[in-house]
C-alpha positions as CSV (number, residue, x, y, z in Angstrom):
1,M,136.6,121.5,62.4
2,K,136.5,125.0,63.8
3,S,133.7,123.9,66.2
4,F,136.0,121.2,67.6
5,I,138.8,123.7,68.1
6,I,136.4,126.0,70.1
7,A,135.2,123.0,72.0
8,W,138.7,121.9,73.0
9,K,139.5,125.5,74.1
10,D,136.5,125.6,76.3
11,F,137.2,122.2,77.8
12,K,140.8,123.2,78.7
13,I,139.6,126.4,80.4
14,R,137.2,124.4,82.6
15,F,139.5,121.5,83.3
16,T,142.4,123.8,84.5
17,D,140.0,125.8,86.7
18,R,140.9,124.6,90.2
19,R,137.5,125.7,91.7
20,G,135.6,124.1,88.8
21,F,137.6,120.9,89.2
22,M,136.8,120.6,92.9
23,M,133.1,121.3,92.2
24,M,132.6,119.0,89.3
25,L,134.9,116.0,90.2
26,L,136.0,115.9,93.8
27,M,132.8,117.1,95.5
28,P,130.5,114.4,94.1
29,L,133.0,111.7,95.1
30,L,133.1,113.1,98.7
31,L,129.3,113.3,98.9
32,T,129.0,109.8,97.5
33,A,131.2,108.4,100.2
34,I,129.3,110.2,103.0
35,L,125.8,109.5,101.8
36,G,126.4,106.0,100.7
37,S,127.9,105.1,104.1
38,A,125.6,107.1,106.3
39,L,122.3,106.1,104.7
40,S,122.9,102.5,103.9
41,G,120.6,101.5,106.7
42,F,117.9,103.8,105.5
43,L,117.8,102.1,102.1
44,N,117.7,98.7,103.8
45,E,119.8,96.8,101.3
46,G,118.2,93.5,102.2
47,G,114.7,94.2,100.8
48,L,111.5,95.7,102.4
49,P,111.9,98.1,105.2
50,K,111.3,96.4,108.5
51,T,107.7,96.9,109.5
52,V,106.1,96.4,112.9
53,I,102.3,96.2,112.7
54,G,100.1,96.7,115.8
55,Y,96.9,94.6,115.3
56,Y,93.6,95.0,117.1
57,Q,90.3,93.2,116.2
58,E,87.1,94.3,117.9
59,D,85.6,90.8,118.0
60,E,86.3,87.2,117.0
61,D,85.7,86.6,113.3
62,T,86.8,83.7,111.1
63,F,88.2,86.0,108.4
64,T,90.0,88.2,110.8
65,N,91.9,85.3,112.3
66,M,92.7,84.1,108.7
67,F,93.9,87.5,107.7
68,R,96.2,87.8,110.7
69,T,97.7,84.3,110.6
70,D,97.8,83.6,106.9
71,V,98.6,87.1,105.6
72,L,100.2,89.3,108.2
73,E,102.1,86.5,109.8
74,A,102.8,84.6,106.5
75,K,106.2,82.9,106.5
76,E,107.2,84.6,103.2
77,I,107.3,88.0,104.9
78,K,108.0,87.1,108.5
79,D,111.6,88.5,108.3
80,D,110.3,91.9,107.2
81,V,106.8,92.2,108.9
82,K,106.3,91.7,112.6
83,V,102.8,91.7,114.2
84,K,102.0,92.7,117.7
85,K,98.4,91.9,118.8
86,V,96.9,94.2,121.4
87,S,93.7,94.1,123.4
88,S,92.3,97.6,122.9
89,R,92.4,100.6,120.6
90,T,93.9,102.7,123.4
91,D,96.9,100.3,123.7
92,L,97.4,100.5,119.9
93,E,97.4,104.3,119.9
94,E,99.8,104.4,122.8
95,M,102.2,102.0,121.1
96,L,102.1,104.1,118.0
97,K,102.8,107.3,119.9
98,E,105.7,105.6,121.7
99,K,107.2,104.4,118.4
100,K,106.8,100.8,119.4
101,I,105.0,100.0,116.2
102,D,105.1,101.6,112.7
103,V,101.5,101.3,111.8
104,G,98.3,100.1,113.5
105,I,95.5,98.0,112.0
106,I,92.0,98.0,113.6
107,I,89.6,95.3,112.3
108,P,85.9,96.4,113.0
109,K,83.2,94.3,114.5
110,Q,81.5,91.7,112.2
111,W,84.2,92.5,109.6
112,S,82.9,89.7,107.2
113,E,79.2,89.9,107.8
114,H,78.6,90.9,104.1
115,I,81.2,88.4,102.8
116,Q,78.6,86.6,100.6
117,E,78.2,89.9,98.6
118,G,82.0,90.2,98.3
119,K,82.2,93.0,100.8
120,L,84.3,93.6,103.9
121,K,83.9,96.6,106.3
122,E,86.5,99.3,106.0
123,V,89.7,98.6,108.0
124,E,91.1,101.5,110.0
125,L,94.8,102.3,109.7
126,L,96.7,104.3,112.3
127,T,99.8,105.7,110.8
128,D,102.9,107.7,111.7
129,P,103.7,110.4,109.1
130,A,107.3,109.5,109.3
131,K,106.6,105.9,108.4
132,D,104.9,106.4,105.1
133,I,106.4,103.3,103.4
134,Q,105.4,101.0,106.3
135,A,101.9,102.4,106.0
136,K,101.8,101.6,102.3
137,I,103.0,98.1,103.0
138,A,100.1,97.5,105.5
139,D,97.6,99.1,103.2
140,S,98.8,96.8,100.4
141,L,98.4,93.7,102.5
142,I,94.8,94.7,103.4
143,R,93.8,95.6,99.8
144,S,95.4,92.4,98.4
145,F,93.4,90.3,100.9
146,F,90.2,92.2,100.2
147,E,90.5,91.8,96.4
148,R,91.0,88.0,96.7
149,V,88.0,87.7,99.1
150,Q,85.9,89.7,96.7
151,T,87.0,87.5,93.8
152,T,86.2,84.4,95.8
153,A,82.7,85.6,96.7
154,F,81.8,86.6,93.2
155,T,83.2,83.5,91.6
156,T,81.4,81.2,94.0
157,K,78.1,83.0,93.4
158,S,78.6,82.9,89.7
159,V,79.3,79.1,89.7
160,V,76.4,78.3,91.9
161,T,74.0,80.5,89.9
162,D,75.0,78.8,86.6
163,L,74.6,75.3,88.1
164,A,71.2,76.2,89.5
165,Q,70.0,77.4,86.2
166,S,71.3,74.4,84.3
167,Q,69.8,72.1,87.0
168,Q,72.8,69.7,86.7
169,G,74.7,68.2,89.5
170,N,74.5,68.6,93.2
171,V,74.5,72.4,93.6
172,Q,75.1,72.4,97.4
173,E,78.0,70.0,97.1
174,V,79.6,71.9,94.3
175,A,79.1,75.2,96.0
176,K,80.8,73.8,99.1
177,N,83.8,72.5,97.2
178,V,84.2,75.7,95.2
179,G,83.9,77.9,98.2
180,T,86.5,75.8,100.1
181,D,89.0,75.9,97.3
182,L,88.6,79.6,96.6
183,Q,88.7,80.4,100.3
184,A,92.1,78.6,100.4
185,I,93.3,80.8,97.6
186,A,92.0,84.0,99.2
187,T,93.8,83.3,102.5
188,S,96.9,81.7,101.0
189,N,100.4,82.9,102.0
190,K,100.7,84.9,98.8
191,S,100.4,88.2,100.6
192,G,100.6,90.5,97.6
193,I,104.1,91.8,98.7
194,E,107.2,89.9,97.7
195,T,110.8,91.0,98.3
196,G,113.1,91.1,95.4
197,T,114.5,93.3,92.7
198,I,113.3,94.6,89.4
199,G,116.4,93.2,87.7
200,K,118.8,90.4,88.6
201,K,120.7,92.2,91.4
202,T,120.0,94.3,94.4
203,V,121.2,97.9,94.3
204,T,123.1,98.9,97.4
205,A,123.1,102.4,99.1
206,M,126.6,103.1,97.8
207,Q,125.5,102.3,94.2
208,Y,122.4,104.4,94.6
209,Y,124.2,107.5,95.8
210,A,127.0,107.1,93.3
211,A,124.4,107.3,90.5
212,A,122.5,110.1,92.4
213,M,125.5,112.3,92.8
214,L,126.6,111.7,89.2
215,V,123.4,112.9,87.7
216,M,123.2,115.8,90.0
217,F,126.7,117.2,89.4
218,L,126.4,116.5,85.6
219,L,123.4,118.8,85.8
220,Y,125.6,121.7,87.0
221,N,127.0,121.7,83.4
222,V,123.7,123.4,82.4
223,T,124.6,126.6,84.3
224,V,128.4,126.3,83.8
225,G,127.9,126.1,80.0
226,A,125.4,128.9,80.0
227,K,127.6,131.1,82.1
228,S,130.5,130.5,79.7
229,I,128.4,131.7,76.7
230,V,126.9,134.7,78.6
231,G,130.4,135.7,79.9
232,E,131.9,135.7,76.4
233,Q,129.0,137.8,75.2
234,R,129.6,140.3,78.0
235,T,133.3,140.5,77.3
236,E,132.6,140.6,73.5
237,T,134.8,137.5,73.0
238,L,132.0,136.0,70.9
239,A,131.7,139.2,68.9
240,R,135.4,139.1,68.1
241,L,135.1,135.4,67.1
242,L,132.4,136.2,64.7
243,T,134.6,138.8,62.9
244,T,136.9,135.9,61.9
245,P,136.1,133.6,59.0
246,T,134.0,131.4,61.4
247,S,130.3,131.1,61.0
248,S,128.0,131.8,64.0
249,Y,126.8,128.2,63.8
250,S,130.3,126.9,64.1
251,V,131.0,129.1,67.2
252,L,127.7,128.1,69.0
253,L,128.1,124.4,68.2
254,G,131.6,124.6,69.4
255,K,130.3,125.9,72.8
256,F,127.9,123.0,72.9
257,F,130.6,120.4,72.1
258,G,132.8,122.0,74.7
259,T,130.2,121.4,77.4
260,L,129.4,117.9,76.0
261,L,133.1,116.9,76.1
262,F,133.6,118.1,79.7
263,A,130.4,116.3,80.8
264,C,131.4,113.1,79.1
265,I,134.9,113.1,80.7
266,Q,133.4,114.0,84.0
267,F,131.1,111.0,83.7
268,G,133.9,108.7,82.8
269,V,136.2,109.8,85.5
270,F,133.5,109.6,88.2
271,V,132.5,106.1,87.1
272,I,136.0,104.8,87.2
273,A,136.9,106.6,90.5
274,T,133.8,105.3,92.3
275,H,134.4,101.8,91.0
276,Y,138.0,101.6,92.3
277,A,137.7,103.8,95.4
278,F,134.3,102.6,96.7
279,G,133.8,99.3,94.9
280,V,130.7,100.6,93.1
281,N,129.4,98.1,90.6
282,W,127.9,100.0,87.7
283,G,126.5,96.9,86.1
284,D,127.6,94.2,83.7
285,D,126.9,96.0,80.5
286,I,129.3,98.8,79.9
287,A,127.7,99.7,76.6
288,Q,124.4,100.4,78.3
289,L,126.1,102.6,80.9
290,T,128.1,104.5,78.2
291,V,125.1,105.1,75.9
292,V,122.9,106.4,78.8
293,G,125.7,108.5,80.1
294,I,126.3,110.1,76.7
295,S,122.6,110.7,76.1
296,Y,122.3,112.4,79.4
297,A,125.4,114.5,78.7
298,I,123.8,115.5,75.4
299,C,120.6,116.6,77.2
300,V,122.5,118.6,79.8
301,S,124.7,120.3,77.2
302,G,121.7,121.1,75.0
303,L,119.9,122.7,78.0
304,S,123.0,124.9,78.7
305,M,122.5,126.4,75.2
306,L,118.8,126.8,75.8
307,I,119.4,128.6,79.1
308,A,122.1,130.8,77.6
309,A,119.7,131.9,74.9
310,F,117.2,133.2,77.5
311,I,119.3,134.8,80.2
312,R,121.2,138.1,80.0
313,D,123.8,138.0,82.8
314,E,125.9,135.5,84.8
315,K,124.1,136.4,88.1
316,T,120.9,134.9,86.7
317,A,122.8,131.7,85.9
318,D,124.2,131.6,89.4
319,V,120.7,131.9,90.8
320,M,119.5,129.1,88.6
321,G,122.5,127.0,89.7
322,G,121.9,127.6,93.4
323,I,118.1,127.1,93.4
324,G,117.0,125.4,90.1
325,I,119.6,122.7,90.1
326,Q,119.0,121.8,93.8
327,L,115.3,121.7,93.2
328,L,115.8,119.3,90.2
329,A,118.2,117.3,92.3
330,I,115.6,116.8,95.0
331,L,112.8,116.0,92.5
332,G,115.1,113.6,90.6
333,G,115.9,111.5,93.7
334,S,119.5,112.6,94.3
335,M,118.8,113.5,97.9
336,L,116.2,110.9,98.9
337,P,114.9,107.9,96.9
338,I,111.9,108.9,94.8
339,Y,109.7,106.1,96.3
340,V,109.5,108.0,99.6
341,F,107.8,111.0,97.9
342,P,104.0,111.4,97.9
343,D,102.3,110.2,94.7
344,T,101.7,113.7,93.4
345,L,105.4,114.7,93.8
346,Q,106.5,111.5,92.1
347,K,104.4,112.5,89.1
348,V,105.9,116.0,89.1
349,A,109.4,114.5,89.2
350,N,108.9,113.1,85.7
351,V,109.8,116.5,84.3
352,A,113.3,116.2,85.7
353,P,115.8,114.7,83.1
354,N,118.1,113.7,86.0
355,K,115.3,111.5,87.3
356,W,115.2,109.4,84.1
357,A,119.0,109.2,84.0
358,L,119.1,108.1,87.6
359,T,116.5,105.4,87.2
360,S,118.3,104.2,84.1
361,F,121.6,103.9,85.9
362,L,119.9,102.0,88.7
363,D,118.2,99.6,86.2
364,I,121.6,99.0,84.6
365,M,123.1,98.2,88.0
366,S,120.4,95.7,88.8
367,G,120.3,94.2,85.3
368,T,118.0,95.4,82.5
369,S,117.5,95.1,78.7
370,W,118.1,97.5,75.9
371,N,114.3,97.6,75.2
372,M,113.8,99.2,78.6
373,L,116.5,101.8,78.1
374,L,115.9,102.8,74.5
375,P,112.9,105.1,75.2
376,I,114.8,107.0,77.8
377,I,118.0,107.2,75.7
378,L,116.0,108.6,72.8
379,S,114.1,111.0,75.0
380,L,117.2,112.4,76.7
381,S,119.1,112.8,73.4
382,S,116.1,114.3,71.6
383,A,115.6,116.8,74.4
384,G,119.3,117.8,74.1
385,I,119.3,118.1,70.3
386,L,116.0,120.1,70.3
387,S,117.4,122.5,73.0
388,V,120.6,123.0,70.9
389,I,118.5,123.9,67.8
390,I,116.3,126.4,69.7
391,G,119.2,127.8,71.7
392,T,121.5,128.2,68.6
393,L,118.8,129.9,66.5
394,R,118.0,132.4,69.3
395,L,121.6,133.1,70.2
396,R,122.4,133.7,66.5
397,T,119.7,136.3,66.2
398,R,120.8,138.0,69.4
C-alpha cells in the first residue's frame, strides 16, 4: 500500500510539472503531425517505392530479352517499376548521374552461354547511394530470375539423365517438353517482388510516425525516472523516507510504480489524442495495443531503476537523455524507417527495446495475431522486471 502512495505522489509531481507535460505529451503530438504529413510521400503509402531502371544489354540474347519483357516489364509490377532501355553504357551512366534513373542494369555479352550448366554471367548494377531501396529491388529481380533459371537447368538435366539411364521413352522428346515447361516457369511474370502488406491493412505515414513518436517519448521516462530517484538521494528525501516505518523495498518499488503509472497514462492519452486529432487508426484489437503498451511501459520503468542504480548525479542522466535516448530513437526507427538502414545497422537495432515496441504497434495496425506478439510482450516485460530487481537490490545496498 505504501508503494502505491509513493507512486501516486511521484505521478502528481510529474503531471503538474508544466515543462514535463509539454515534453512528454504535447511535443510528441506536434512531431507526429509534422513528420506524418511531411514524409507521407517518402513512405509511399501505396506499396513499393517507384523505381526507374535503366537497362543496357551488350548483345542480343534470348534470355536477356525474356528477362526484360517477362520480368522487368511484367504487368504485376508495371505501376511501380519502369524500364528505360539505352544503347550504351555511357548513356546509362549519364542518366544515373542526372537522376533520370534510380538504378542501372548492364547485361554482359553471351549472358546465357553456360545456361545448360545452370549458370549466368554476373550482371552489373550501377547504383545511386541515395536510392538504396531501389537498388535492392533491382537486385532482387535479378537474383529471383537467376535462381529460377538455375532450377530449370538442373531439373531438366536430372530428368534427362534419369530417362537415359532407364532407357525408357523418347529422351529427346521428353527433354524438349520438360525444358519448354520449365523455361516458361523461369520466365513467368512472377517477378519475385509483390506489393502488399504483412497484415491485412497498409500502414500509412501518419500511423507510422504516431507509433514512432510514442515509443521515443515513452523512452524518456527512463531518464526522468532515474533523475527523480537520484534527485531524492541528493536532497536526502529518500533517507528521510527510510527513517519512517517504510521498508526500502516499498520505497523503491513505489518509485518504479510512479514511473510506470505516468508512462501508462502518457501512452493512453497519446493514443486517444492521435486517434481523434489526426485520425490515426491504431488497429482493430484494443487488447493487443494495450498489452504491448503496458509491457513496453514496464520495460521503460524498469530501465529507469537500473539506470538510477548506476549513476551518481542528475547531470549524467541529462547526458543520457540527450545522447542515449536520441541514439536509441534513431536505431529503433523513430526518425527513419528501419528498412532503409544497412543490414549491419538493422541487426544492431535489435538491442533497442523501442524497436520491438514500434514494430509491434505497426503489426497491430496492419493486423496480426497474438502468437506473433507474445514473444515480444514477454521479452519487454521480462527485461523490465529483471531491471527492477537488479536496480532495487543495488539501490538498497547504496
